[in-house]
VOVOGU-817023 format. One line per 4 residues: their letters; for each residue x, z, y of N, C-alpha, C. Coordinates in steps of 0.05 Angstrom, whole numbers, plus 5000, padded with zeros to 4 digits. Example, Ala and Ser with C-alpha at 12.3 -4.5 7.8 and 13.67 -1.06 7.14 Angstrom:
% VOVOGU-817023
AS> 5264/5156/4886/5246/5156/4910/5264/5156/4934 ~ 5257/5142/4955/5273/5143/4979/5258/5157/5001
//
This chain:
% VOVOGU-817023
MFRQ> 5516/4781/4476/5543/4776/4487/5543/4784/4516 ~ 5521/4776/4531/5520/4783/4559/5520/4813/4564 ~ 5504/4827/4546/5503/4857/4549/5530/4869/4544 ~ 5545/4859/4524/5571/4870/4518/5590/4866/4542
NKRL> 5590/4842/4554/5607/4836/4577/5599/4854/4601 ~ 5572/4858/4603/5563/4875/4625/5573/4904/4621 ~ 5573/4914/4596/5583/4941/4591/5613/4943/4597 ~ 5628/4922/4589/5656/4922/4594/5663/4922/4624
FIFP> 5645/4912/4640/5649/4911/4669/5641/4938/4681 ~ 5619/4950/4671/5608/4974/4683/5625/4999/4676 ~ 5636/4999/4652/5651/5022/4642/5675/5028/4660 ~ 5693/5009/4667/5715/5016/4685/5705/5025/4712
LIII> 5683/5014/4722/5672/5021/4748/5664/5051/4748 ~ 5651/5060/4725/5643/5088/4723/5667/5106/4723 ~ 5688/5098/4708/5713/5114/4707/5724/5117/4735 ~ 5725/5095/4750/5736/5097/4778/5719/5115/4795
LLTV> 5693/5114/4793/5676/5132/4809/5679/5161/4801 ~ 5680/5166/4775/5685/5194/4766/5711/5205/4775 ~ 5731/5188/4775/5758/5196/4784/5757/5204/4813 ~ 5743/5188/4829/5741/5194/4857/5726/5220/4862
LVVP> 5706/5226/4845/5691/5251/4848/5707/5275/4839 ~ 5722/5272/4817/5736/5295/4805/5762/5302/4819 ~ 5776/5281/4826/5803/5286/4838/5799/5301/4865 ~ 5816/5321/4869/5814/5336/4895/5820/5318/4918
PARL> 5809/5325/4942/5814/5308/4965/5843/5305/4972 ~ 5859/5326/4967/5888/5323/4974/5901/5302/4957 ~ 5893/5301/4932/5906/5281/4914/5891/5254/4916 ~ 5866/5254/4926/5851/5230/4928/5864/5209/4947
VHFK> 5876/5221/4968/5890/5203/4987/5912/5189/4973 ~ 5928/5204/4957/5951/5193/4943/5941/5172/4922 ~ 5918/5179/4909/5907/5161/4889/5897/5134/4903 ~ 5884/5138/4926/5875/5114/4940/5898/5096/4948
SNFL> 5920/5110/4957/5943/5094/4965/5955/5079/4942 ~ 5957/5092/4919/5968/5078/4895/5949/5056/4886 ~ 5923/5062/4888/5903/5042/4879/5905/5017/4897 ~ 5907/5022/4923/5909/4999/4941/5935/4983/4937
MVMR> 5957/4997/4930/5981/4983/4924/5979/4965/4900 ~ 5964/4976/4879/5961/4961/4855/5942/4937/4860 ~ 5921/4941/4877/5902/4920/4881/5909/4901/4903 ~ 5932/4907/4917/5939/4890/4940/5944/4861/4932
APLS> 5959/4857/4910/5965/4830/4901/5940/4815/4893 ~ 5922/4826/4875/5898/4812/4868/5880/4806/4892 ~ 5877/4826/4910/5861/4822/4933/5872/4800/4952 ~ 5899/4800/4955/5912/4780/4972/5909/4752/4960
FGYR> 5912/4751/4933/5908/4725/4919/5880/4715/4922 ~ 5860/4734/4919/5832/4727/4921/5826/4717/4950 ~ 5838/4730/4970/5832/4722/4997/5844/4695/5003 ~ 5869/4691/4993/5882/4664/4997/5866/4643/4983
FYLS> 5856/4649/4959/5839/4630/4944/5814/4623/4960 ~ 5802/4643/4972/5778/4639/4988/5784/4621/5012 ~ 5807/4627/5026/5815/4610/5049/5820/4581/5040 ~ 5832/4578/5016/5838/4551/5006/5812/4536/5002
LLHA> 5792/4550/4989/5767/4536/4986/5754/4529/5012 ~ 5756/4547/5032/5745/4542/5058/5759/4518/5071 ~ 5786/4518/5070/5801/4495/5081/5795/4469/5067 ~ 5792/4471/5040/5787/4447/5024/5760/4435/5033
GKIF> 5741/4452/5039/5715/4442/5048/5718/4428/5075 ~ 5734/4441/5093/5739/4428/5119/5754/4402/5117 ~ 5774/4401/5099/5789/4377/5094/5771/4354/5084 ~ 5754/4361/5066/5735/4341/5055/5717/4330/5077
TFYS> 5708/4349/5095/5691/4340/5117/5707/4322/5136 ~ 5732/4331/5143/5749/4315/5160/5755/4287/5148 ~ 5760/4287/5122/5766/4261/5109/5742/4243/5110 ~ 5718/4254/5105/5694/4238/5107/5690/4226/5135
EYDA> 5695/4243/5155/5692/4234/5183/5713/4213/5188 ~ 5738/4217/5179/5760/4198/5183/5754/4171/5170 ~ 5743/4173/5145/5736/4148/5131/5714/4133/5146 ~ 5695/4147/5157/5673/4134/5172/5685/4122/5197
MKNE> 5703/4136/5211/5715/4126/5236/5732/4101/5229 ~ 5747/4102/5207/5763/4079/5199/5746/4054/5194 ~ 5724/4058/5180/5706/4035/5175/5694/4024/5201 ~ 5687/4042/5219/5676/4034/5245/5697/4018/5261
LARL> 5722/4028/5261/5744/4014/5275/5749/3987/5263 ~ 5748/3984/5237/5751/3958/5224/5729/3939/5232 ~ 5704/3949/5234/5682/3933/5243/5685/3924/5271 ~ 5694/3942/5289/5698/3935/5317/5720/3914/5320
RRDA> 5741/3917/5303/5763/3897/5304/5753/3870/5295 ~ 5736/3869/5274/5725/3843/5265/5708/3831/5288 ~ 5691/3848/5301/5675/3838/5322/5692/3827/5345 ~ 5713/3842/5352/5731/3833/5373/5745/3807/5366
NDFK> 5753/3804/5341/5766/3779/5332/5746/3756/5333 ~ 5721/3761/5324/5701/3740/5325/5696/3731/5354 ~ 5695/3751/5372/5690/3745/5400/5713/3729/5412 ~ 5738/3736/5404/5762/3721/5413/5761/3692/5403
EEKL> 5754/3689/5377/5753/3662/5366/5732/3645/5381 ~ 5708/3657/5386/5687/3643/5401/5696/3636/5429 ~ 5711/3654/5442/5721/3649/5469/5741/3625/5469 ~ 5759/3625/5449/5779/3603/5447/5765/3577/5441
ENRR> 5745/3578/5423/5730/3553/5416/5715/3543/5441 ~ 5703/3561/5456/5689/3552/5480/5708/3540/5500 ~ 5732/3551/5502/5752/3540/5521/5760/3512/5512 ~ 5765/3508/5486/5772/3482/5476/5750/3462/5481
LRDL> 5725/3470/5475/5703/3452/5479/5699/3445/5509 ~ 5704/3465/5526/5702/3460/5555/5723/3439/5564 ~ 5747/3442/5553/5768/3422/5560/5760/3394/5550 ~ 5749/3393/5526/5740/3367/5515/5718/3355/5533
LELK> 5699/3372/5542/5678/3362/5559/5689/3352/5585 ~ 5709/3366/5596/5721/3358/5621/5734/3330/5618 ~ 5748/3326/5595/5760/3300/5590/5738/3278/5588 ~ 5717/3285/5574/5695/3266/5569/5683/3258/5596
QRGD> 5679/3277/5614/5666/3272/5639/5683/3256/5658 ~ 5710/3256/5653/5727/3240/5671/5721/3210/5669 ~ 5714/3201/5645/5706/3173/5642/5729/3154/5639 ~ 5755/3163/5642/5777/3144/5639/5789/3146/5611
IDFS> 5777/3162/5594/5786/3164/5566/5762/3161/5548 ~ 5766/3145/5528/5744/3142/5508/5756/3152/5481 ~ 5744/3172/5470/5755/3184/5446/5733/3196/5429 ~ 5740/3202/5404/5722/3217/5387/5737/3243/5378
VAQV> 5722/3264/5374/5734/3290/5367/5734/3292/5337 ~ 5757/3301/5326/5759/3305/5297/5770/3334/5292 ~ 5760/3345/5270/5769/3372/5261/5793/3369/5242 ~ 5813/3386/5246/5836/3387/5227/5827/3402/5202
IGKE> 5829/3389/5179/5820/3401/5154/5843/3405/5135 ~ 5867/3396/5141/5890/3400/5123/5916/3396/5138 ~ 5937/3408/5128/5963/3406/5140/5984/3402/5119 ~ 6005/3387/5126/6027/3383/5108/6053/3388/5123
PTNW> 6057/3412/5133/6081/3417/5148/6104/3428/5131 ~ 6128/3418/5136/6153/3430/5126/6171/3434/5150 ~ 6196/3440/5145/6214/3444/5167/6218/3418/5183 ~ 6216/3395/5169/6222/3369/5182/6198/3350/5182
LNSI> 6182/3351/5161/6159/3332/5159/6134/3346/5169 ~ 6120/3332/5186/6096/3344/5198/6073/3324/5199 ~ 6051/3330/5187/6027/3313/5188/6003/3331/5184 ~ 5979/3321/5192/5954/3335/5189/5933/3316/5178
IIDK> 5912/3327/5166/5890/3312/5156/5865/3319/5173 ~ 5851/3298/5182/5827/3302/5199/5802/3293/5184 ~ 5779/3302/5194/5754/3297/5179/5740/3271/5188 ~ 5755/3252/5199/5744/3226/5207/5759/3204/5192
GKKD> 5744/3183/5183/5757/3162/5168/5746/3134/5176 ~ 5748/3116/5158/5739/3088/5164/5710/3087/5173 ~ 5693/3102/5161/5665/3101/5168/5660/3112/5196 ~ 5680/3126/5207/5678/3136/5235/5693/3119/5255
GMFI> 5705/3097/5245/5719/3079/5263/5749/3084/5266 ~ 5760/3102/5249/5788/3107/5250/5804/3083/5241 ~ 5828/3079/5252/5845/3056/5244/5874/3064/5245 ~ 5891/3049/5230/5920/3054/5229/5932/3051/5257
NQPV> 5951/3069/5264/5965/3070/5289/5947/3079/5312 ~ 5924/3090/5306/5907/3100/5328/5920/3125/5340 ~ 5923/3125/5367/5936/3149/5380/5918/3173/5378 ~ 5931/3196/5375/5916/3221/5372/5928/3241/5393
MHGF> 5909/3254/5407/5917/3273/5428/5905/3301/5422 ~ 5916/3320/5437/5904/3347/5438/5904/3356/5467 ~ 5880/3359/5479/5880/3364/5507/5890/3339/5522 ~ 5909/3344/5540/5921/3321/5555/5947/3312/5543
GLVG> 5955/3321/5520/5981/3314/5508/5979/3298/5483 ~ 5997/3279/5480/5998/3263/5455/6010/3279/5432 ~ 5997/3278/5409/6007/3293/5386/6016/3275/5363 ~ 6007/3250/5362/6015/3233/5340/5998/3208/5337
KVIE> 5998/3196/5313/5982/3172/5308/5973/3172/5279 ~ 5951/3158/5274/5939/3155/5248/5957/3137/5231 ~ 5965/3146/5207/5982/3129/5189/5968/3122/5163 ~ 5947/3137/5155/5931/3131/5131/5902/3136/5137
VAPS> 5885/3118/5127/5856/3121/5132/5841/3119/5105 ~ 5824/3138/5100/5806/3138/5076/5778/3136/5087 ~ 5758/3133/5069/5730/3131/5079/5722/3153/5098 ~ 5729/3178/5091/5719/3201/5106/5741/3218/5119
TAKV> 5766/3211/5114/5788/3227/5125/5810/3208/5135 ~ 5829/3219/5149/5853/3204/5158/5877/3223/5160 ~ 5900/3211/5157/5925/3226/5159/5939/3220/5186 ~ 5947/3240/5200/5959/3236/5226/5989/3245/5225
LLIS> 6007/3228/5232/6035/3234/5234/6041/3246/5261 ~ 6051/3270/5262/6056/3284/5288/6082/3273/5300 ~ 6084/3275/5326/6108/3265/5340/6133/3281/5333 ~ 6130/3305/5322/6153/3321/5314/6164/3313/5287
DVNS> 6150/3296/5272/6159/3287/5246/6184/3270/5249 ~ 6203/3272/5230/6228/3257/5232/6224/3227/5230 ~ 6201/3219/5220/6195/3190/5218/6181/3179/5243 ~ 6175/3196/5262/6160/3188/5286/6180/3176/5306
RVVV> 6171/3154/5319/6186/3141/5340/6166/3133/5362 ~ 6173/3140/5387/6156/3133/5410/6173/3124/5433 ~ 6167/3101/5444/6181/3092/5469/6169/3107/5492 ~ 6186/3122/5507/6177/3140/5528/6192/3134/5554
ALQR> 6183/3147/5575/6196/3145/5601/6195/3172/5615 ~ 6216/3177/5631/6216/3201/5648/6196/3196/5671 ~ 6177/3213/5674/6156/3209/5694/6168/3208/5722 ~ 6188/3223/5727/6199/3225/5754/6216/3201/5762
TRLE> 6232/3191/5743/6251/3169/5749/6243/3143/5736 ~ 6224/3143/5717/6215/3120/5702/6236/3109/5683 ~ 6257/3124/5678/6278/3116/5659/6266/3118/5631 ~ 6270/3096/5615/6259/3096/5588/6280/3104/5567
GMLE> 6269/3113/5545/6286/3121/5522/6269/3123/5497 ~ 6282/3129/5475/6268/3131/5449/6265/3161/5441 ~ 6240/3168/5436/6233/3196/5427/6229/3196/5397 ~ 6243/3214/5384/6240/3217/5355/6236/3247/5348
GIGQ> 6222/3251/5326/6217/3279/5318/6241/3291/5305 ~ 6244/3317/5308/6266/3332/5295/6255/3356/5279 ~ 6229/3357/5276/6217/3379/5261/6214/3404/5278 ~ 6202/3424/5265/6198/3450/5278/6184/3448/5305
GLCR> 6166/3428/5308/6150/3426/5332/6164/3415/5356 ~ 6188/3403/5352/6204/3392/5374/6211/3363/5370 ~ 6219/3350/5392/6228/3322/5392/6254/3319/5406 ~ 6266/3295/5403/6292/3289/5415/6291/3263/5430
LKYI> 6299/3262/5455/6300/3238/5471/6329/3227/5469 ~ 6331/3202/5459/6357/3190/5455/6362/3166/5474 ~ 6388/3158/5474/6396/3134/5488/6391/3136/5519 ~ 6397/3159/5530/6396/3163/5559/6425/3160/5570
PLDA> 6429/3142/5589/6456/3138/5600/6468/3164/5611 ~ 6495/3165/5611/6508/3189/5620/6503/3195/5649 ~ 6500/3174/5665/6496/3178/5694/6466/3180/5701 ~ 6448/3182/5681/6419/3183/5687/6412/3210/5699
DVEL> 6393/3209/5717/6383/3233/5731/6362/3246/5713 ~ 6370/3267/5698/6352/3282/5681/6354/3311/5687 ~ 6332/3324/5691/6332/3353/5698/6314/3368/5678 ~ 6321/3393/5674/6304/3410/5657/6276/3412/5669
GDII> 6256/3409/5652/6229/3410/5661/6217/3383/5668 ~ 6233/3362/5667/6223/3335/5672/6201/3328/5652 ~ 6180/3315/5660/6158/3307/5643/6164/3280/5630 ~ 6158/3279/5604/6161/3254/5588/6133/3243/5583
VSAG> 6129/3216/5588/6104/3203/5582/6109/3178/5565 ~ 6088/3168/5552/6091/3144/5536/6095/3120/5555 ~ 6114/3102/5547/6121/3079/5563/6103/3056/5559 ~ 6087/3056/5537/6068/3034/5532/6080/3012/5516
GGGV> 6106/3013/5509/6118/2992/5492/6111/2996/5463 ~ 6112/2974/5448/6107/2976/5419/6078/2971/5411 ~ 6060/2971/5430/6032/2965/5424/6017/2986/5409 ~ 6028/3010/5407/6014/3032/5393/6003/3052/5413
YPKG> 6020/3063/5430/6011/3084/5448/6006/3072/5476 ~ 5983/3078/5488/5978/3068/5515/5998/3081/5535 ~ 6002/3067/5557/6021/3076/5576/6011/3101/5592 ~ 6029/3119/5596/6023/3142/5614/6013/3167/5600
LAIG> 6012/3168/5573/6002/3192/5560/6024/3214/5561 ~ 6016/3238/5570/6035/3260/5572/6044/3267/5544 ~ 6071/3272/5541/6082/3279/5514/6095/3306/5514 ~ 6113/3311/5534/6127/3336/5534/6145/3339/5558
QVES> 6162/3359/5557/6180/3363/5579/6208/3370/5569 ~ 6229/3364/5585/6256/3368/5577/6263/3397/5576 ~ 6272/3406/5552/6279/3434/5548/6309/3438/5549 ~ 6325/3419/5542/6354/3421/5543/6366/3393/5545
VRVE> 6390/3391/5556/6405/3366/5558/6433/3370/5550 ~ 6444/3351/5533/6472/3352/5525/6482/3324/5521 ~ 6508/3321/5520/6521/3295/5515/6525/3293/5485 ~ 6516/3270/5474/6518/3267/5445/6547/3263/5436
RGGM> 6552/3267/5410/6578/3264/5399/6588/3235/5404 ~ 6611/3232/5414/6622/3206/5421/6620/3201/5451 ~ 6603/3216/5466/6602/3214/5495/6591/3189/5506 ~ 6574/3175/5493/6562/3150/5503/6535/3154/5517
YKVC> 6520/3173/5507/6493/3178/5518/6487/3208/5521 ~ 6466/3213/5536/6455/3240/5537/6433/3243/5516 ~ 6430/3267/5506/6408/3273/5487/6393/3297/5498 ~ 6366/3294/5499/6349/3315/5509/6331/3326/5487
VIKP> 6328/3352/5486/6308/3364/5468/6282/3366/5484 ~ 6260/3356/5472/6234/3355/5486/6215/3374/5472 ~ 6202/3391/5488/6181/3408/5478/6154/3395/5484 ~ 6138/3389/5464/6112/3376/5469/6094/3391/5487
VSPL> 6078/3377/5503/6059/3389/5521/6038/3405/5505 ~ 6029/3393/5483/6010/3407/5466/6024/3418/5442 ~ 6022/3445/5437/6034/3456/5413/6024/3442/5388 ~ 6043/3435/5370/6036/3420/5346/6029/3438/5322
TGLE> 6030/3464/5326/6022/3482/5305/5996/3495/5312 ~ 5980/3501/5293/5954/3514/5298/5933/3495/5310 ~ 5936/3468/5306/5916/3449/5315/5890/3453/5300 ~ 5868/3453/5314/5842/3456/5301/5824/3432/5307
EVLC> 5826/3421/5332/5811/3397/5339/5831/3377/5352 ~ 5827/3351/5347/5844/3331/5360/5825/3309/5371 ~ 5836/3293/5390/5822/3271/5402/5833/3245/5392 ~ 5817/3229/5379/5825/3203/5368/5818/3182/5389
LKSN> 5838/3170/5402/5833/3151/5424/5823/3125/5412 ~ 5804/3113/5427/5793/3087/5418/5810/3065/5431 ~ 5806/3041/5421/5824/3018/5428/5820/3008/5456 ~ 5798/3014/5469/5792/3002/5495/5799/3021/5517
LKPD> 5822/3035/5514/5830/3055/5534/5844/3043/5558 ~ 5842/3057/5580/5858/3050/5604/5869/3076/5615 ~ 5889/3088/5601/5898/3115/5608/5921/3115/5629 ~ 5925/3093/5644/5948/3093/5662/5947/3115/5683
DL> 5923/3124/5689/5920/3144/5710/5922/3172/5699 ~ 5928/3176/5673/5930/3203/5663/5953/3218/5675
//
């Protein structure tokens, strides 16, 4: 079979060579011209095919390099994210250490292990319970700001109601004027200060602290600041929207205050 194919290939080649030898030079030029015209399309196709193979090889090489660079970029992003997380954790731990060293606050640190947030209801689950000394109505902070209180206690966990929950109520005072009012949650990480007289001196940015009434929250804990002021429907009182000092979303660690606190100087 191979010999037959070889003969089929050699025979036309011999014919072409004989033609070149027999044809006079004057006509050979015309023959070459016609031959080139006939062979132009196959030769052009073959050349384009060769370039395609060459480009395909380059594309494959470029793709391999691109894939390697993409994997390296993903690794660098993971490393950068890990470094950022470690930096944030170190900052939080440094803040906790600073609070601990002050000596005017006695607390235990708990990790947030669960969340139950909706548009209006907000609570978190922490990894401390009865065996760790947790108790109902225990105040819970984050940094220097109050975030809520313990409402349920299990042996190893506890549920914390955040101050932004619609069921939360805290007796508070304006730090600048000492005017007291009732703070309630309105969801979405915000609170509302109610029952403020129309002639009360309230300014945007005023700091709100716990008033100490009710026997739950110690006096003087920072809670938030006034974000907006309006007159309620009926025109009897002012209503203020309060933005908590500590963001209530993304909590990872909280401080569970112990019962023998003296936080008046906070």
